[in-house]
TORTIRO-25431 format. One line per field, with one value per residue (C-alpha): residue number from 1; residue in three letters; y, x, z. Coordinates in Angstrom, 1 decimal, always signed. Layout:
N
pos	(NUM / ...)
code	(ALA / ...)
north	(Y / ...)
east	(X / ...)
up	(Z / ...)
end
This chain:
203
pos	(1 / 2 / 3 / 4 / 5 / 6 / 7 / 8 / 9 / 10 / 11 / 12 / 13 / 14 / 15 / 16 / 17 / 18 / 19 / 20 / 21 / 22 / 23 / 24 / 25 / 26 / 27 / 28 / 29 / 30 / 31 / 32 / 33 / 34 / 35 / 36 / 37 / 38 / 39 / 40 / 41 / 42 / 43 / 44 / 45 / 46 / 47 / 48 / 49 / 50 / 51 / 52 / 53 / 54 / 55 / 56 / 57 / 58 / 59 / 60 / 61 / 62 / 63 / 64 / 65 / 66 / 67 / 68 / 69 / 70 / 71 / 72 / 73 / 74 / 75 / 76 / 77 / 78 / 79 / 80 / 81 / 82 / 83 / 84 / 85 / 86 / 87 / 88 / 89 / 90 / 91 / 92 / 93 / 94 / 95 / 96 / 97 / 98 / 99 / 100 / 101 / 102 / 103 / 104 / 105 / 106 / 107 / 108 / 109 / 110 / 111 / 112 / 113 / 114 / 115 / 116 / 117 / 118 / 119 / 120 / 121 / 122 / 123 / 124 / 125 / 126 / 127 / 128 / 129 / 130 / 131 / 132 / 133 / 134 / 135 / 136 / 137 / 138 / 139 / 140 / 141 / 142 / 143 / 144 / 145 / 146 / 147 / 148 / 149 / 150 / 151 / 152 / 153 / 154 / 155 / 156 / 157 / 158 / 159 / 160 / 161 / 162 / 163 / 164 / 165 / 166 / 167 / 168 / 169 / 170 / 171 / 172 / 173 / 174 / 175 / 176 / 177 / 178 / 179 / 180 / 181 / 182 / 183 / 184 / 185 / 186 / 187 / 188 / 189 / 190 / 191 / 192 / 193 / 194 / 195 / 196 / 197 / 198 / 199 / 200 / 201 / 202 / 203)
code	(MET / ALA / GLU / VAL / LYS / ARG / ASN / SER / PHE / VAL / GLU / ASN / SER / PRO / GLY / GLY / MET / GLU / MET / GLU / ALA / SER / SER / GLN / GLY / GLU / LYS / GLY / ASN / LYS / ASN / ILE / VAL / GLU / THR / LEU / LEU / ARG / LEU / LEU / PRO / MET / ALA / LEU / CYS / LEU / SER / ALA / LEU / LEU / LEU / MET / LEU / LYS / ASN / SER / GLN / SER / ASN / ASP / PHE / ALA / SER / LEU / SER / TYR / SER / ASP / LEU / PRO / ALA / PHE / ARG / TYR / LEU / VAL / HIS / ALA / ASN / GLY / ILE / CYS / ALA / ALA / TYR / SER / LEU / LEU / SER / ALA / ILE / ALA / SER / ALA / VAL / PRO / ARG / PRO / ALA / THR / MET / PRO / ARG / ALA / TRP / ALA / PHE / PHE / LEU / LEU / ASP / GLN / VAL / PHE / THR / TYR / ILE / ILE / LEU / GLY / ALA / GLY / ALA / VAL / SER / THR / GLU / VAL / ILE / TYR / LEU / ALA / TYR / LYS / GLY / ASN / ALA / ALA / THR / THR / TRP / SER / SER / ALA / CYS / VAL / SER / PHE / ARG / ILE / PHE / CYS / HIS / LYS / ALA / THR / ALA / ALA / LEU / VAL / LEU / THR / PHE / GLY / VAL / VAL / ILE / CYS / TYR / THR / LEU / LEU / SER / LEU / ILE / SER / SER / TYR / ARG / LEU / PHE / SER / LYS / TYR / ASP / ALA / PRO / VAL / GLY / TYR / SER / ASN / LYS / GLY / ILE / ASP / ILE / THR / PRO / ALA / PHE / ARG / ALA)
north	(-5.7 / -5.2 / -4.8 / -8.0 / -10.0 / -8.6 / -9.5 / -13.0 / -13.4 / -12.3 / -14.8 / -17.7 / -16.9 / -18.9 / -15.8 / -15.1 / -18.7 / -18.6 / -15.4 / -16.9 / -20.1 / -18.0 / -15.9 / -19.1 / -20.5 / -17.4 / -17.5 / -21.2 / -20.4 / -17.7 / -20.0 / -22.6 / -20.0 / -18.7 / -22.2 / -23.0 / -19.7 / -20.6 / -24.1 / -22.7 / -21.0 / -24.3 / -26.1 / -23.2 / -23.1 / -26.8 / -26.8 / -23.9 / -25.7 / -29.0 / -27.4 / -25.4 / -28.3 / -30.3 / -27.4 / -28.2 / -28.4 / -29.4 / -28.8 / -28.8 / -25.5 / -26.0 / -27.2 / -24.9 / -25.7 / -23.6 / -24.0 / -22.1 / -18.9 / -17.4 / -15.8 / -19.1 / -20.8 / -18.0 / -18.7 / -22.4 / -21.7 / -19.0 / -21.3 / -24.1 / -21.9 / -20.4 / -23.8 / -24.9 / -21.7 / -22.0 / -25.5 / -24.5 / -21.4 / -23.4 / -25.8 / -23.0 / -21.3 / -24.5 / -25.2 / -23.4 / -21.0 / -17.7 / -14.7 / -13.2 / -10.2 / -12.2 / -14.6 / -11.7 / -10.0 / -13.3 / -13.9 / -10.2 / -10.1 / -13.5 / -12.9 / -9.6 / -11.2 / -14.1 / -11.9 / -9.8 / -12.9 / -14.4 / -11.0 / -10.4 / -13.8 / -13.2 / -9.8 / -10.9 / -13.9 / -11.7 / -9.6 / -12.7 / -14.2 / -10.8 / -10.7 / -14.3 / -13.6 / -10.1 / -9.9 / -6.6 / -4.8 / -2.3 / -5.2 / -7.3 / -10.0 / -12.2 / -13.9 / -17.2 / -18.4 / -18.9 / -21.8 / -22.9 / -22.4 / -25.3 / -24.0 / -20.5 / -21.8 / -23.9 / -20.9 / -18.7 / -21.1 / -21.4 / -17.6 / -17.3 / -19.8 / -17.7 / -14.6 / -16.5 / -17.1 / -13.4 / -12.7 / -15.2 / -13.8 / -10.3 / -11.3 / -13.1 / -10.0 / -7.9 / -10.4 / -10.6 / -6.8 / -6.3 / -8.9 / -7.3 / -3.6 / -4.2 / -5.2 / -1.6 / +1.1 / +4.0 / +7.1 / +9.6 / +12.6 / +16.1 / +18.9 / +22.6 / +23.7 / +26.3 / +27.2 / +30.8 / +31.1 / +34.9 / +36.5 / +38.2 / +41.5 / +43.4 / +46.3)
east	(+25.5 / +25.0 / +21.2 / +21.0 / +22.9 / +20.7 / +17.5 / +19.0 / +19.8 / +16.3 / +14.7 / +16.9 / +16.6 / +14.1 / +11.9 / +11.8 / +11.0 / +8.2 / +6.8 / +6.9 / +5.2 / +2.5 / +1.9 / +1.5 / -0.8 / -3.0 / -3.1 / -4.1 / -6.9 / -8.2 / -8.2 / -10.2 / -12.8 / -13.1 / -13.5 / -16.2 / -17.9 / -17.9 / -19.3 / -22.2 / -23.9 / -23.7 / -25.7 / -28.2 / -28.5 / -29.1 / -31.7 / -33.6 / -33.2 / -34.6 / -37.4 / -38.5 / -38.2 / -40.6 / -43.0 / -46.3 / -49.8 / -53.2 / -56.7 / -60.2 / -59.7 / -56.3 / -52.7 / -49.7 / -46.0 / -42.9 / -42.4 / -45.6 / -43.9 / -40.9 / -39.6 / -39.4 / -37.7 / -35.1 / -34.7 / -34.1 / -31.5 / -29.8 / -29.5 / -28.1 / -25.5 / -24.5 / -24.2 / -21.8 / -19.7 / -19.6 / -18.2 / -15.6 / -14.6 / -14.3 / -11.9 / -9.9 / -9.7 / -8.7 / -5.8 / -2.7 / -1.4 / +0.4 / -1.8 / -1.3 / -3.1 / -5.0 / -6.2 / -7.4 / -9.1 / -10.8 / -12.3 / -13.3 / -15.2 / -16.8 / -18.0 / -19.6 / -21.3 / -22.8 / -23.9 / -26.0 / -27.3 / -28.7 / -29.8 / -31.8 / -33.4 / -34.4 / -35.8 / -38.0 / -39.3 / -40.1 / -42.4 / -44.2 / -44.6 / -45.9 / -48.6 / -49.5 / -50.1 / -51.6 / -53.1 / -53.6 / -56.9 / -56.2 / -56.0 / -58.6 / -56.0 / -57.0 / -54.6 / -53.4 / -52.1 / -55.7 / -56.0 / -52.3 / -51.1 / -48.6 / -47.1 / -46.7 / -45.1 / -42.5 / -41.8 / -41.3 / -38.9 / -36.9 / -36.7 / -35.5 / -32.7 / -31.9 / -31.4 / -29.1 / -27.0 / -27.1 / -25.7 / -22.9 / -22.0 / -22.0 / -19.5 / -17.4 / -17.5 / -16.2 / -13.4 / -12.3 / -12.5 / -10.3 / -7.9 / -7.6 / -7.4 / -5.0 / -2.4 / -2.3 / -0.3 / -2.2 / -2.4 / +0.4 / -0.8 / -0.2 / +0.8 / +0.0 / +3.5 / +4.8 / +1.3 / +0.4 / -3.0 / -2.8 / -6.2 / -6.5 / -7.6 / -5.7 / -7.0)
up	(-10.6 / -6.8 / -7.4 / -9.4 / -6.8 / -4.1 / -5.9 / -6.6 / -2.9 / -1.9 / -4.4 / -3.2 / +0.5 / +2.6 / +3.1 / -0.7 / -1.5 / +1.1 / -0.4 / -3.9 / -2.7 / -0.9 / -4.0 / -6.1 / -3.5 / -3.5 / -7.3 / -7.2 / -4.8 / -7.0 / -10.0 / -8.0 / -6.9 / -10.5 / -11.9 / -9.4 / -10.2 / -13.9 / -13.2 / -11.1 / -14.1 / -16.0 / -13.3 / -13.2 / -17.0 / -17.3 / -14.5 / -16.2 / -19.6 / -18.4 / -16.4 / -19.4 / -21.9 / -19.8 / -19.3 / -20.9 / -19.7 / -21.2 / -19.9 / -21.2 / -23.1 / -24.8 / -24.4 / -23.9 / -24.2 / -24.0 / -27.8 / -28.4 / -27.2 / -29.0 / -25.8 / -24.0 / -27.0 / -26.9 / -23.1 / -23.8 / -26.5 / -24.4 / -21.4 / -23.6 / -25.2 / -21.9 / -20.3 / -23.0 / -22.6 / -18.8 / -19.2 / -21.7 / -19.8 / -16.6 / -18.3 / -19.7 / -16.3 / -14.5 / -16.9 / -15.6 / -18.3 / -18.4 / -18.0 / -21.4 / -22.9 / -25.6 / -23.0 / -20.7 / -23.6 / -24.7 / -21.2 / -21.0 / -24.3 / -24.0 / -20.5 / -21.6 / -24.6 / -22.8 / -19.9 / -22.3 / -24.1 / -20.9 / -19.6 / -22.8 / -22.5 / -18.9 / -19.7 / -22.6 / -20.6 / -17.6 / -19.8 / -21.1 / -17.6 / -16.3 / -19.0 / -18.3 / -14.6 / -14.9 / -18.3 / -20.1 / -19.7 / -22.5 / -25.0 / -23.2 / -22.6 / -19.7 / -17.3 / -18.8 / -15.5 / -14.2 / -16.6 / -16.8 / -13.3 / -13.3 / -16.6 / -15.1 / -11.9 / -13.9 / -16.2 / -13.2 / -11.6 / -14.8 / -14.9 / -11.3 / -12.2 / -15.3 / -13.3 / -11.0 / -14.1 / -14.8 / -11.3 / -11.7 / -15.1 / -13.8 / -11.1 / -13.7 / -16.0 / -13.1 / -12.4 / -16.1 / -16.4 / -13.4 / -14.6 / -18.0 / -17.1 / -14.1 / -16.7 / -18.1 / -16.4 / -14.8 / -17.0 / -16.4 / -14.5 / -15.8 / -13.5 / -14.2 / -13.4 / -15.8 / -17.0 / -16.7 / -15.1 / -14.6 / -15.2 / -18.6 / -17.2 / -14.5 / -12.4)
end
């Protein structure tokens, strides 16, 4: 009873109320930072999406558009999906709710999934852009960027924005991982007391 009264006194004391208000203020600041960090990938995804959708070029030899290459189509779809997720996750993060285990698991799993989706899109597109710039002498592929320089520049810019999304999602994955696994207690250590470690053979 004495312990309960002491805790109640601490909570109701001015110092305890200030500590609680300070804790709530820090939590609110963290939520704001996380919300902004979730909105940033949406802006980057939309920028890369619009840049790639408008990416086409024609010359005397042929015409080239992002839709002619499956890797770039995947990049466009991945950026669109991740932009939608970033908006929804930012709204969910901004709404004040109790930090429950299902909520922590949901953020953790979804952040991991979308990180790998956008990373895969960036990796595949990087290979295509590299071949477009450098060509492949073994297969007698010439550099396409010699004839479609503007197309290659826009595709490279979209790819840079995509890897900016990858960095943001990596940070969000670390945050959601910490938030989830910090809810679990540390594993109980085992001591070797009482264990006989005497050598099997004696002189």
